[in-house]
Backbone of each chain as ProteinMPNN parsed JSONL, in Angstrom:
{"seq_chain_A": "MKGFKIAIVAALVGLGFGCSSEKPEGAALAVEKGCVACHGQDGKGIAIIYPNLDLQWEEYLRLQLLAYRSGKRENAIMNGIATTLTDEDIAILASHYGK", "coords_chain_A": {"N_chain_A": [[36.968, 48.667, 7.69], [34.582, 47.278, 8.005], [34.55, 45.94, 5.613], [36.738, 44.315, 5.973], [35.843, 42.64, 8.005], [33.842, 41.296, 6.672], [35.384, 39.987, 4.831], [36.764, 38.236, 6.473], [34.68, 36.635, 7.478], [33.811, 35.52, 5.048], [36.067, 34.061, 4.402], [36.124, 32.202, 6.469], [33.745, 30.844, 5.994], [34.348, 29.783, 3.549], [36.442, 28.123, 4.303], [35.036, 26.366, 5.872], [33.457, 25.064, 3.958], [35.491, 23.9, 2.561], [36.5, 22.051, 4.391], [34.325, 20.354, 4.84], [34.316, 18.366, 2.837], [33.313, 15.913, 2.383], [30.889, 15.164, 1.118], [31.134, 15.859, -1.791], [33.342, 14.2, -2.291], [32.406, 11.59, -1.796], [30.39, 11.462, -3.736], [31.892, 11.707, -6.061], [33.504, 9.451, -5.894], [31.581, 7.473, -6.045], [30.856, 7.675, -8.678], [33.297, 7.121, -9.927], [33.795, 4.474, -9.139], [31.741, 3.159, -10.287], [29.304, 2.74, -9.059], [27.062, 4.316, -9.476], [26.004, 3.475, -11.863], [24.154, 1.436, -11.509], [22.913, 1.98, -9.067], [22.341, 4.623, -9.082], [22.934, 8.209, -8.662], [21.86, 9.177, -6.345], [21.201, 6.963, -4.889], [18.927, 5.596, -5.561], [17.795, 2.674, -6.894], [18.255, 1.833, -10.331], [16.753, -0.007, -11.614], [14.23, -2.408, -10.676], [15.427, -4.725, -9.873], [17.715, -4.018, -8.643], [18.981, -2.936, -5.488], [17.631, -0.163, -3.578], [19.689, 2.236, -2.13], [19.525, 4.456, -0.639], [17.774, 4.318, 1.476], [19.035, 2.879, 3.33], [20.911, 1.725, 6.227], [24.016, 3.184, 7.017], [25.985, 1.633, 8.289], [25.162, -0.993, 7.719], [25.5, -1.025, 4.933], [28.255, -0.711, 4.791], [29.138, -3.096, 5.991], [28.116, -4.926, 4.137], [29.542, -4.295, 1.802], [32.091, -5.02, 2.626], [31.622, -7.744, 2.954], [31.035, -8.496, 0.33], [33.523, -8.001, -0.8], [35.169, -9.835, 0.517], [34.056, -12.092, -0.411], [32.199, -13.427, 0.991], [29.52, -12.673, 0.79], [27.781, -13.469, -2.057], [27.798, -12.277, -5.343], [27.634, -11.774, -8.742], [28.181, -9.335, -10.02], [28.761, -7.46, -7.955], [30.843, -8.629, -6.432], [33.12, -8.412, -8.017], [33.365, -5.618, -8.304], [33.706, -4.818, -5.65], [36.218, -5.745, -4.973], [37.898, -3.817, -5.869], [37.895, -1.879, -3.988], [39.181, 0.008, -1.254], [39.423, -0.131, 2.383], [38.925, 2.444, 3.205], [37.644, 3.573, 0.974], [35.295, 2.085, 1.071], [34.164, 2.945, 3.48], [33.691, 5.621, 2.83], [31.894, 5.427, 0.675], [29.76, 4.056, 1.863], [28.969, 5.955, 3.674], [28.258, 7.972, 1.944], [25.999, 6.944, 0.544], [24.395, 5.748, 2.52], [22.57, 6.023, 5.696]], "CA_chain_A": [[36.848, 47.681, 8.785], [33.452, 46.409, 7.697], [34.983, 45.086, 4.502], [37.663, 43.335, 6.541], [35.024, 41.629, 8.703], [33.174, 40.476, 5.656], [36.414, 39.116, 4.238], [37.041, 37.15, 7.441], [33.519, 35.721, 7.453], [33.858, 34.797, 3.773], [37.178, 33.102, 4.469], [35.715, 31.114, 7.371], [32.73, 30.048, 5.286], [35.095, 29.038, 2.525], [37.175, 27.076, 5.016], [34.002, 25.397, 6.277], [33.13, 24.25, 2.778], [36.692, 23.127, 2.223], [36.651, 20.942, 5.33], [33.228, 19.398, 4.723], [34.39, 17.908, 1.448], [32.889, 14.509, 2.356], [29.824, 14.984, 0.117], [31.66, 15.754, -3.15], [34.247, 13.064, -2.4], [31.564, 10.398, -1.906], [29.712, 11.499, -5.031], [32.903, 11.458, -7.101], [33.928, 8.051, -5.784], [30.45, 6.653, -6.521], [30.948, 7.682, -10.141], [34.558, 6.463, -10.308], [33.721, 3.028, -8.913], [30.651, 2.586, -11.078], [28.101, 2.506, -8.251], [25.918, 5.065, -10.014], [25.457, 2.79, -13.041], [22.968, 0.665, -11.104], [22.255, 2.516, -7.862], [22.067, 6.051, -9.266], [23.754, 9.135, -7.873], [21.214, 9.416, -5.053], [20.921, 5.705, -4.203], [17.687, 4.959, -6.03], [18.122, 1.667, -7.886], [17.735, 2.232, -11.638], [15.774, -1.037, -11.982], [13.796, -2.97, -9.395], [16.272, -5.842, -9.419], [18.813, -3.451, -7.85], [18.467, -2.324, -4.26], [17.783, 1.241, -3.217], [20.671, 2.37, -1.051], [19.281, 5.687, 0.128], [16.985, 4.028, 2.671], [19.767, 1.891, 4.113], [21.876, 2.147, 7.256], [25.42, 3.285, 6.597], [26.736, 0.489, 8.834], [24.794, -2.196, 6.955], [26.148, -0.928, 3.619], [29.686, -0.949, 4.994], [29.308, -4.532, 6.235], [27.843, -5.668, 2.902], [30.669, -4.1, 0.881], [33.172, -5.872, 3.131], [31.242, -9.141, 2.679], [31.222, -8.695, -1.117], [34.969, -8.012, -1.088], [35.758, -11.093, 1.016], [33.4, -13.203, -1.091], [31.208, -14.043, 1.885], [28.256, -12.461, 0.083], [28.014, -13.758, -3.478], [27.061, -11.605, -6.411], [28.522, -11.728, -9.906], [28.593, -7.953, -10.306], [29.305, -6.743, -6.795], [32.113, -9.195, -5.965], [34.19, -7.823, -8.834], [33.519, -4.19, -7.988], [34.161, -4.631, -4.27], [37.655, -6.028, -4.843], [38.66, -2.606, -6.2], [37.683, -0.881, -2.932], [39.931, -0.043, 0.006], [38.575, 0.08, 3.561], [38.536, 3.858, 3.231], [36.625, 3.732, -0.08], [34.057, 1.476, 1.564], [33.606, 3.851, 4.493], [33.21, 6.834, 2.148], [30.71, 5.088, -0.125], [28.66, 3.731, 2.789], [28.518, 7.236, 4.23], [27.624, 8.729, 0.855], [24.672, 6.413, 0.204], [23.593, 5.309, 3.662], [22.165, 7.044, 6.67]], "C_chain_A": [[35.725, 46.7, 8.506], [33.83, 45.402, 6.601], [35.896, 43.97, 5.002], [36.9, 42.204, 7.24], [34.348, 40.678, 7.709], [34.163, 39.481, 5.036], [36.712, 37.938, 5.161], [35.911, 36.119, 7.434], [33.552, 34.87, 6.185], [34.934, 33.724, 3.797], [36.792, 31.904, 5.326], [34.684, 30.205, 6.699], [33.408, 29.166, 4.241], [35.827, 27.857, 3.134], [36.213, 25.952, 5.406], [33.657, 24.476, 5.128], [34.284, 23.321, 2.427], [36.809, 21.892, 3.095], [35.546, 19.9, 5.163], [33.158, 18.855, 3.301], [33.887, 16.474, 1.305], [31.86, 14.25, 1.265], [30.381, 14.841, -1.297], [32.559, 14.527, -3.327], [33.459, 11.765, -2.593], [30.904, 10.319, -3.262], [30.684, 11.154, -6.156], [33.33, 9.993, -7.101], [32.84, 7.105, -6.306], [30.43, 6.587, -8.047], [32.155, 6.854, -10.583], [34.459, 4.943, -10.197], [32.538, 2.37, -9.621], [29.37, 2.313, -10.309], [26.86, 3.092, -8.929], [25.259, 4.355, -11.202], [24.191, 2.017, -12.696], [22.188, 1.326, -9.96], [21.944, 4.005, -7.974], [22.949, 6.912, -8.379], [23.183, 9.292, -6.456], [20.803, 8.128, -4.337], [19.577, 5.073, -4.531], [18.075, 3.967, -7.133], [17.491, 2.006, -9.232], [16.761, 1.191, -12.198], [15.417, -1.766, -10.695], [14.541, -4.245, -8.991], [17.441, -5.339, -8.571], [18.264, -2.785, -6.594], [18.603, -0.804, -4.235], [18.771, 1.297, -2.061], [20.369, 3.552, -0.14], [18.512, 5.432, 1.418], [17.781, 3.198, 3.675], [20.702, 2.496, 5.159], [23.276, 2.16, 6.662], [26.207, 2.049, 7.044], [26.427, -0.794, 8.062], [25.488, -2.183, 5.593], [27.641, -1.228, 3.735], [29.944, -2.456, 5.165], [29.087, -5.348, 4.955], [28.986, -5.509, 1.901], [31.87, -4.943, 1.314], [32.891, -7.338, 2.796], [31.366, -9.461, 1.18], [32.709, -8.84, -1.428], [35.607, -9.324, -0.649], [35.154, -12.315, 0.322], [32.368, -13.907, -0.234], [29.801, -13.869, 1.305], [28.529, -12.577, -1.415], [27.156, -12.909, -4.392], [28.021, -11.348, -7.553], [29.04, -10.311, -10.158], [29.352, -7.349, -9.131], [30.628, -7.32, -6.292], [33.283, -8.566, -6.712], [34.451, -6.377, -8.469], [34.153, -4.003, -6.607], [35.656, -4.901, -4.112], [38.502, -4.81, -5.194], [38.616, -1.571, -5.077], [38.609, -1.096, -1.736], [38.943, 0.109, 1.159], [38.047, 1.509, 3.588], [37.457, 4.134, 2.179], [35.269, 3.246, 0.427], [33.376, 2.38, 2.581], [32.995, 5.088, 3.827], [31.92, 6.539, 1.382], [29.502, 4.771, 0.769], [28.078, 5.014, 3.377], [27.779, 8.053, 3.177], [26.182, 8.258, 0.607], [23.777, 6.161, 1.417], [23.218, 6.436, 4.608], [22.41, 6.561, 8.098]], "O_chain_A": [[35.85, 45.494, 8.719], [33.491, 44.219, 6.651], [35.839, 42.837, 4.524], [37.222, 41.022, 7.112], [34.299, 39.461, 7.891], [33.838, 38.326, 4.761], [36.89, 36.805, 4.713], [36.143, 34.911, 7.39], [33.349, 33.657, 6.234], [34.744, 32.623, 3.282], [37.076, 30.756, 4.984], [34.738, 28.981, 6.813], [33.089, 27.989, 4.077], [35.844, 26.755, 2.585], [36.525, 24.767, 5.288], [33.574, 23.259, 5.295], [34.105, 22.16, 2.059], [37.17, 20.816, 2.618], [35.79, 18.704, 5.324], [32.112, 18.874, 2.653], [34.015, 15.877, 0.236], [31.936, 13.241, 0.563], [30.143, 13.825, -1.949], [32.543, 13.888, -4.379], [33.799, 10.945, -3.445], [30.853, 9.254, -3.878], [30.35, 10.411, -7.079], [33.497, 9.377, -8.153], [33.132, 6.08, -6.921], [30.04, 5.577, -8.632], [32.062, 6.011, -11.475], [34.97, 4.215, -11.048], [32.367, 1.153, -9.552], [28.442, 1.715, -10.853], [25.788, 2.488, -8.961], [24.093, 4.605, -11.509], [23.261, 1.95, -13.5], [20.962, 1.239, -9.899], [21.35, 4.585, -7.066], [23.62, 6.42, -7.472], [23.924, 9.511, -5.497], [20.138, 8.179, -3.303], [19.141, 4.134, -3.865], [18.61, 4.358, -8.17], [16.332, 2.418, -9.288], [16.028, 1.473, -13.147], [16.187, -1.756, -9.735], [14.319, -4.782, -7.906], [18.084, -6.118, -7.868], [17.211, -2.147, -6.629], [19.545, -0.235, -4.786], [18.694, 0.499, -1.127], [20.88, 3.644, 0.976], [18.584, 6.231, 2.351], [17.273, 2.852, 4.741], [21.208, 3.608, 5.006], [23.663, 1.267, 5.907], [26.994, 1.492, 6.277], [27.327, -1.588, 7.785], [26.004, -3.208, 5.148], [28.217, -1.911, 2.888], [30.857, -3.011, 4.553], [29.781, -6.337, 4.715], [29.361, -6.468, 1.227], [32.576, -5.508, 0.479], [33.793, -8.081, 2.406], [31.757, -10.568, 0.81], [33.106, -9.695, -2.22], [36.47, -9.867, -1.339], [35.665, -13.427, 0.446], [31.735, -14.867, -0.673], [28.993, -14.798, 1.324], [29.386, -11.885, -1.965], [25.937, -12.835, -4.232], [29.092, -10.773, -7.359], [30.214, -10.124, -10.476], [30.441, -6.799, -9.293], [31.458, -6.573, -5.774], [34.306, -8.23, -6.116], [35.599, -5.953, -8.339], [35.019, -3.149, -6.416], [36.293, -4.347, -3.216], [39.686, -4.763, -4.863], [39.225, -0.507, -5.19], [38.797, -2.219, -1.269], [37.775, 0.437, 0.948], [36.895, 1.76, 3.941], [36.482, 4.836, 2.447], [34.243, 3.899, 0.239], [32.158, 2.56, 2.548], [31.918, 5.543, 4.213], [30.968, 7.317, 1.439], [28.375, 5.165, 0.472], [26.867, 5.144, 3.554], [26.8, 8.737, 3.477], [25.267, 9.071, 0.477], [22.561, 6.338, 1.351], [23.497, 7.611, 4.37], [22.129, 7.287, 9.052]]}, "seq_chain_B": "MVYNKYNDRFALIRSLVTLLSASVMFLLSGVAQADLEEEEGAELAWKYHCITCHGEDGLADSTRYPNIGGQNQMYLVSRLKYFRDGKEAGNQMNAQAVLLSDEVIEKLATYFSKKSY", "coords_chain_B": {"N_chain_B": [[-48.121, 8.767, -25.2], [-46.101, 6.145, -26.252], [-44.024, 4.18, -24.222], [-40.61, 3.949, -24.82], [-37.132, 3.133, -25.141], [-36.003, 5.139, -26.558], [-37.338, 7.495, -26.244], [-37.224, 8.049, -23.615], [-36.767, 10.34, -21.213], [-35.321, 10.171, -18.965], [-33.398, 8.388, -19.382], [-30.698, 8.959, -19.826], [-29.854, 9.963, -17.344], [-30.347, 7.733, -15.756], [-28.56, 5.88, -16.834], [-26.206, 7.13, -16.231], [-26.23, 7.071, -13.45], [-26.11, 4.329, -13.056], [-23.598, 3.796, -14.164], [-21.991, 5.267, -12.43], [-22.46, 4.013, -9.943], [-21.465, 1.514, -10.519], [-18.785, 2.135, -10.912], [-18.051, 3.005, -8.37], [-18.397, 0.646, -6.919], [-16.495, -0.917, -8.144], [-14.128, 0.438, -7.465], [-14.247, 0.198, -4.675], [-13.994, -2.56, -4.39], [-11.418, -2.878, -5.262], [-10.026, -1.499, -3.272], [-10.697, -3.111, -1.097], [-9.441, -5.471, -1.851], [-6.753, -4.662, -1.805], [-6.544, -4.109, 0.909], [-6.879, -6.666, 1.961], [-4.596, -7.954, 0.968], [-2.635, -6.484, 2.241], [-3.219, -7.086, 4.878], [-2.783, -9.848, 4.917], [-0.075, -9.909, 4.271], [0.996, -8.64, 6.525], [0.383, -10.535, 8.476], [1.95, -12.699, 7.59], [4.49, -11.58, 7.807], [4.711, -11.393, 10.505], [4.347, -14.064, 11.287], [6.568, -15.36, 10.12], [8.592, -14.163, 11.442], [9.884, -11.868, 10.454], [9.577, -9.301, 11.383], [10.837, -9.193, 13.78], [13.534, -8.442, 13.545], [13.533, -6.656, 11.408], [11.535, -4.869, 11.845], [8.093, -3.651, 12.057], [7.348, -1.962, 9.978], [9.417, -2.321, 8.317], [11.622, -0.944, 9.07], [14.669, -1.385, 10.354], [15.764, -2.527, 13.604], [18.348, -2.398, 14.35], [21.481, -1.166, 13.189], [22.917, -3.057, 11.966], [21.213, -4.668, 10.667], [19.354, -4.799, 7.628], [17.272, -2.118, 6.421], [14.134, -2.755, 5.117], [11.739, -1.775, 4.35], [10.066, -0.237, 1.745], [11.961, -1.054, -0.005], [13.068, -2.298, -3.23], [10.841, -4.56, -4.816], [11.54, -6.821, -6.444], [14.216, -7.097, -5.854], [14.112, -7.801, -3.147], [12.843, -10.28, -3.375], [14.822, -11.744, -4.779], [16.81, -11.719, -2.92], [15.73, -13.141, -0.725], [15.469, -15.643, -1.896], [18.1, -16.202, -2.381], [19.081, -16.53, 0.207], [17.493, -18.691, 0.948], [18.524, -20.629, -0.687], [20.849, -21.049, 0.604], [23.238, -19.678, 0.03], [24.98, -18.064, 1.394], [26.972, -18.957, 3.766], [26.365, -19.371, 7.229], [24.865, -17.09, 7.572], [22.268, -15.534, 9.381], [19.818, -15.337, 8.204], [19.385, -17.558, 6.643], [18.169, -19.757, 7.949], [15.684, -18.716, 8.366], [14.698, -18.194, 5.8], [14.563, -20.672, 4.608], [12.198, -21.766, 5.247], [10.33, -20.683, 3.584], [7.944, -20.602, 0.921], [7.866, -20.108, -2.684], [5.633, -18.556, -3.196], [5.036, -17.346, -0.738], [7.35, -15.866, -0.414], [7.081, -14.017, -2.528], [4.834, -12.624, -1.592], [5.697, -11.552, 0.869], [7.782, -9.926, -0.017], [6.403, -8.104, -1.613], [4.742, -6.96, 0.295], [6.581, -5.654, 2.101], [7.891, -3.986, 0.314], [6.06, -2.058, -0.204], [5.875, -0.643, 2.064], [6.458, 2.201, 4.202], [8.337, 4.439, 6.256]], "CA_chain_B": [[-46.882, 8.366, -25.872], [-45.665, 4.804, -25.864], [-42.686, 4.198, -23.639], [-39.504, 3.156, -25.352], [-35.859, 3.647, -24.62], [-35.529, 6.288, -27.32], [-37.947, 8.747, -25.819], [-37.161, 8.142, -22.158], [-35.903, 11.479, -20.9], [-34.462, 9.866, -17.81], [-32.465, 7.313, -19.746], [-29.31, 9.398, -19.646], [-29.583, 10.032, -15.905], [-30.295, 6.36, -15.232], [-27.325, 5.196, -17.213], [-25.114, 7.768, -15.488], [-26.266, 6.546, -12.081], [-25.616, 2.946, -13.141], [-22.156, 3.856, -14.391], [-21.379, 5.782, -11.213], [-22.466, 3.002, -8.879], [-20.545, 0.448, -10.924], [-17.42, 2.612, -10.67], [-17.817, 3.016, -6.925], [-18.226, -0.741, -6.482], [-15.201, -1.378, -8.66], [-13.087, 1.045, -6.631], [-14.311, -0.399, -3.341], [-13.46, -3.925, -4.435], [-9.972, -2.7, -5.359], [-9.562, -1.14, -1.93], [-10.85, -4.299, -0.256], [-8.389, -6.394, -2.264], [-5.487, -4.132, -1.286], [-6.579, -4.295, 2.362], [-6.666, -8.088, 2.226], [-3.181, -8.236, 0.704], [-1.882, -5.822, 3.311], [-3.471, -7.85, 6.104], [-2.103, -11.139, 4.78], [1.359, -9.606, 4.341], [1.323, -8.353, 7.931], [0.352, -11.821, 9.188], [3.124, -13.488, 7.195], [5.687, -10.909, 8.345], [4.751, -11.75, 11.922], [4.493, -15.522, 11.38], [7.927, -15.772, 9.761], [9.529, -13.434, 12.306], [10.611, -10.784, 9.775], [9.493, -8.04, 12.12], [11.72, -9.237, 14.95], [14.742, -7.652, 13.265], [13.33, -5.622, 10.38], [10.474, -3.952, 12.262], [6.774, -3.829, 11.418], [7.304, -1.199, 8.729], [10.639, -2.543, 7.544], [12.725, -0.134, 9.6], [15.382, -2.325, 11.222], [16.028, -1.98, 14.933], [19.793, -2.279, 14.533], [22.098, -0.777, 11.909], [23.509, -4.257, 11.353], [20.16, -5.301, 9.865], [18.91, -3.862, 6.589], [15.912, -1.606, 6.298], [13.54, -3.364, 3.918], [10.529, -1.022, 3.997], [10.286, 0.611, 0.572], [12.991, -1.622, -0.896], [12.492, -2.811, -4.482], [10.231, -5.883, -4.623], [12.307, -7.907, -7.087], [15.467, -7.266, -5.101], [13.784, -8.557, -1.934], [12.592, -11.673, -3.792], [16.089, -12.402, -5.115], [17.58, -11.839, -1.673], [15.161, -14.237, 0.071], [15.807, -16.912, -2.567], [19.546, -16.364, -2.154], [19.231, -17.112, 1.547], [16.86, -20.01, 0.957], [19.469, -21.537, -1.347], [22.018, -21.219, 1.468], [24.445, -19.216, -0.67], [25.907, -17.374, 2.297], [27.069, -19.791, 4.962], [26.428, -18.689, 8.522], [23.963, -15.939, 7.699], [21.114, -15.91, 10.199], [18.62, -15.36, 7.366], [19.233, -18.867, 5.984], [17.204, -20.581, 8.678], [14.364, -18.097, 8.199], [14.258, -18.266, 4.406], [14.368, -22.062, 4.193], [10.793, -22.093, 5.526], [9.436, -19.913, 2.722], [7.633, -21.03, -0.439], [7.955, -19.013, -3.665], [4.449, -17.702, -3.051], [5.199, -16.541, 0.483], [8.428, -14.907, -0.709], [6.477, -12.939, -3.326], [3.932, -11.836, -0.76], [6.483, -10.781, 1.841], [8.523, -8.887, -0.748], [5.429, -7.079, -2.004], [4.307, -6.278, 1.52], [7.587, -4.717, 2.622], [8.248, -2.979, -0.696], [5.054, -0.985, -0.177], [5.92, 0.023, 3.371], [7.359, 3.338, 4.386], [8.43, 4.768, 7.684]], "C_chain_B": [[-46.435, 6.999, -25.348], [-44.247, 4.879, -25.317], [-41.726, 3.394, -24.503], [-38.188, 3.839, -24.969], [-35.373, 4.874, -25.372], [-36.169, 7.6, -26.883], [-37.955, 8.916, -24.293], [-36.187, 9.25, -21.774], [-34.99, 11.206, -19.713], [-33.386, 8.824, -18.125], [-31.014, 7.705, -19.455], [-28.927, 9.403, -18.161], [-29.43, 8.629, -15.334], [-28.98, 5.683, -15.593], [-26.126, 5.812, -16.495], [-25.039, 7.227, -14.064], [-25.711, 5.122, -12.057], [-24.087, 2.93, -13.265], [-21.424, 4.266, -13.117], [-21.322, 4.706, -10.135], [-21.538, 1.842, -9.218], [-19.099, 0.858, -10.633], [-17.084, 2.568, -9.191], [-17.577, 1.598, -6.434], [-16.88, -1.295, -6.916], [-14.062, -0.858, -7.782], [-13.051, 0.42, -5.245], [-13.719, -1.799, -3.342], [-11.938, -3.881, -4.542], [-9.371, -2.4, -3.998], [-9.596, -2.359, -1.02], [-9.739, -5.312, -0.558], [-7.036, -5.962, -1.692], [-5.407, -4.324, 0.226], [-6.281, -5.741, 2.739], [-5.193, -8.457, 2.055], [-2.309, -7.703, 1.83], [-1.988, -6.633, 4.603], [-2.718, -9.182, 6.077], [-0.589, -10.954, 4.902], [1.799, -9.392, 5.784], [1.351, -9.645, 8.746], [1.581, -12.666, 8.886], [4.405, -12.902, 7.801], [5.847, -11.228, 9.836], [5.059, -13.243, 12.08], [5.927, -15.982, 11.115], [9.001, -14.914, 10.426], [10.341, -12.352, 11.612], [10.713, -9.563, 10.682], [10.398, -8.009, 13.348], [12.961, -8.363, 14.733], [14.467, -6.468, 12.342], [12.198, -4.653, 10.716], [9.178, -4.147, 11.493], [6.683, -3.11, 10.081], [8.567, -1.372, 7.891], [11.782, -1.634, 7.938], [13.431, -0.977, 10.657], [15.738, -1.684, 12.554], [17.521, -1.924, 15.258], [20.398, -1.936, 13.178], [22.84, -1.939, 11.25], [22.501, -4.97, 10.443], [19.65, -4.312, 8.822], [17.48, -3.37, 6.797], [15.332, -2.209, 5.028], [12.235, -2.684, 3.521], [10.83, -0.102, 2.826], [11.39, 0.109, -0.346], [12.317, -2.203, -2.138], [12.051, -4.27, -4.344], [11.083, -7.005, -5.204], [13.639, -8.159, -6.386], [15.205, -8.104, -3.853], [13.535, -10.03, -2.261], [13.92, -12.386, -4.034], [16.914, -12.645, -3.852], [17.056, -13.001, -0.827], [15.493, -15.588, -0.555], [17.291, -17.245, -2.399], [19.778, -17.014, -0.794], [18.629, -18.511, 1.618], [17.773, -21.054, 0.326], [20.743, -21.747, -0.526], [23.313, -20.739, 0.862], [25.465, -18.559, 0.255], [25.953, -18.106, 3.624], [27.114, -18.936, 6.219], [25.511, -17.499, 8.666], [22.697, -16.35, 8.439], [19.801, -15.907, 9.412], [18.357, -16.739, 6.755], [18.14, -19.709, 6.631], [15.782, -20.024, 8.559], [13.823, -18.386, 6.799], [13.946, -19.692, 3.962], [12.909, -22.492, 4.405], [9.835, -21.523, 4.486], [9.225, -20.534, 1.343], [7.821, -19.836, -1.377], [6.819, -18.016, -3.46], [4.582, -16.78, -1.833], [6.286, -15.484, 0.274], [7.881, -13.719, -1.502], [5.63, -12.02, -2.459], [4.682, -10.967, 0.247], [7.217, -9.63, 1.162], [7.596, -7.747, -1.154], [5.013, -6.255, -0.793], [5.334, -5.245, 1.984], [7.964, -3.644, 1.597], [7.275, -1.803, -0.677], [5.049, -0.202, 1.135], [6.782, 1.278, 3.317], [7.347, 3.684, 5.869], [8.931, 6.19, 7.837]], "O_chain_B": [[-46.407, 6.756, -24.142], [-43.383, 5.553, -25.879], [-42.029, 2.259, -24.871], [-38.171, 4.988, -24.527], [-34.465, 5.572, -24.921], [-35.622, 8.678, -27.116], [-38.61, 9.81, -23.758], [-34.976, 9.14, -21.967], [-34.011, 11.918, -19.488], [-32.589, 8.437, -17.27], [-30.224, 6.922, -18.927], [-27.86, 8.932, -17.768], [-28.526, 8.356, -14.545], [-28.367, 5.004, -14.77], [-25.155, 5.122, -16.186], [-23.959, 6.959, -13.537], [-24.948, 4.754, -11.165], [-23.389, 2.176, -12.586], [-20.388, 3.703, -12.767], [-20.29, 4.504, -9.494], [-20.906, 1.258, -8.338], [-18.293, 0.051, -10.172], [-15.993, 2.156, -8.797], [-16.672, 1.357, -5.635], [-16.216, -2.028, -6.183], [-13.157, -1.603, -7.406], [-11.982, 0.144, -4.701], [-13.021, -2.182, -2.404], [-11.247, -4.734, -3.986], [-8.347, -2.966, -3.616], [-8.655, -2.614, -0.269], [-9.174, -5.926, 0.348], [-6.277, -6.778, -1.169], [-4.351, -4.657, 0.764], [-5.546, -6.018, 3.687], [-4.616, -9.171, 2.877], [-1.385, -8.364, 2.304], [-1.006, -6.84, 5.316], [-2.103, -9.589, 7.063], [0.091, -11.745, 5.555], [2.838, -9.895, 6.211], [2.221, -9.835, 9.596], [2.179, -13.266, 9.779], [5.286, -13.637, 8.248], [6.96, -11.319, 10.354], [5.903, -13.639, 12.883], [6.439, -16.874, 11.792], [10.165, -14.936, 10.027], [11.386, -11.951, 12.123], [11.741, -8.891, 10.756], [10.691, -6.942, 13.889], [13.382, -7.635, 15.632], [15.085, -5.411, 12.473], [11.933, -3.72, 9.958], [9.167, -4.734, 10.411], [6.022, -3.586, 9.158], [8.77, -0.677, 6.895], [12.792, -1.553, 7.238], [12.873, -1.253, 11.719], [15.982, -0.481, 12.64], [17.906, -1.453, 16.327], [19.891, -2.362, 12.141], [23.326, -1.823, 10.125], [22.873, -5.759, 9.574], [19.529, -3.12, 9.104], [16.61, -4.097, 7.276], [15.971, -2.175, 3.976], [11.681, -2.984, 2.464], [11.743, 0.72, 2.899], [11.721, 0.753, -1.342], [11.139, -2.557, -2.104], [12.79, -5.106, -3.823], [11.322, -8.017, -4.545], [14.124, -9.289, -6.333], [15.978, -9.007, -3.534], [13.959, -10.918, -1.521], [14.125, -13.501, -3.553], [17.62, -13.647, -3.737], [17.846, -13.763, -0.271], [15.765, -16.559, 0.151], [17.677, -18.408, -2.292], [20.58, -17.939, -0.668], [19.18, -19.404, 2.262], [17.796, -22.211, 0.745], [21.612, -22.528, -0.912], [24.374, -21.304, 1.128], [26.656, -18.503, -0.053], [25.101, -17.912, 4.491], [27.802, -17.917, 6.274], [25.381, -16.947, 9.758], [22.121, -17.4, 8.154], [18.788, -16.413, 9.894], [17.223, -17.047, 6.391], [17.299, -20.295, 5.949], [14.804, -20.767, 8.64], [12.665, -18.767, 6.627], [13.153, -19.898, 3.042], [12.45, -23.466, 3.808], [8.647, -21.846, 4.503], [10.178, -20.939, 0.678], [7.922, -18.694, -0.927], [7.012, -16.803, -3.538], [4.277, -15.59, -1.902], [6.155, -14.348, 0.73], [8.175, -12.565, -1.191], [5.698, -10.796, -2.576], [4.346, -9.8, 0.451], [7.272, -8.515, 1.68], [7.956, -6.574, -1.052], [4.94, -5.027, -0.847], [4.987, -4.09, 2.23], [8.316, -2.524, 1.968], [7.621, -0.693, -1.081], [4.313, 0.772, 1.29], [7.7, 1.397, 2.505], [6.462, 3.273, 6.621], [9.084, 6.673, 8.959]]}, "name": "protein", "num_of_chains": 2, "seq": "MKGFKIAIVAALVGLGFGCSSEKPEGAALAVEKGCVACHGQDGKGIAIIYPNLDLQWEEYLRLQLLAYRSGKRENAIMNGIATTLTDEDIAILASHYGKMVYNKYNDRFALIRSLVTLLSASVMFLLSGVAQADLEEEEGAELAWKYHCITCHGEDGLADSTRYPNIGGQNQMYLVSRLKYFRDGKEAGNQMNAQAVLLSDEVIEKLATYFSKKSY"}
């Protein structure tokens, strides 16, 4: 019986991890879309010409990615990258890096 | 015994004291300089209304506005010049940045890059 309880708890914990897959998904997408090349995995800019993203509001990051995609905000690098992003990608990346 | 610098037993102590006081003065002047820069930065941040949206320490009061405290200095400089050049039509930063000289931009960027919250 004790073993059964432990199995249930383990299953629930496993389920919990399975459902909260937002972290790995954001991290994977940040690699796939090339964000990490300049902004790092944790949002620290790799050079001081690039912004740190870890200190930024999630909402601001989302709005900026949309502005890059529409061309409203101009940047040679970011305009190209942003055109490859869906609305969902943008939400995931903003959540991954922002706060 | 005739006094000369080679037989002065206190020479070492005296030179150590001189060195120590010189170091202290050097450090104090560095601190004073940093304080002055900080003070000037704070005045400029107030004068040019940065703090209205971005807060005194660079923590924005709305999630629509970026946090700039602790942001990279060169990025902040490039961003202010971008707005000053009017590259993004309709952005409310344009009217703010058009008032800024290169020197003021450098100072504001340095000031906020050193902030934390």
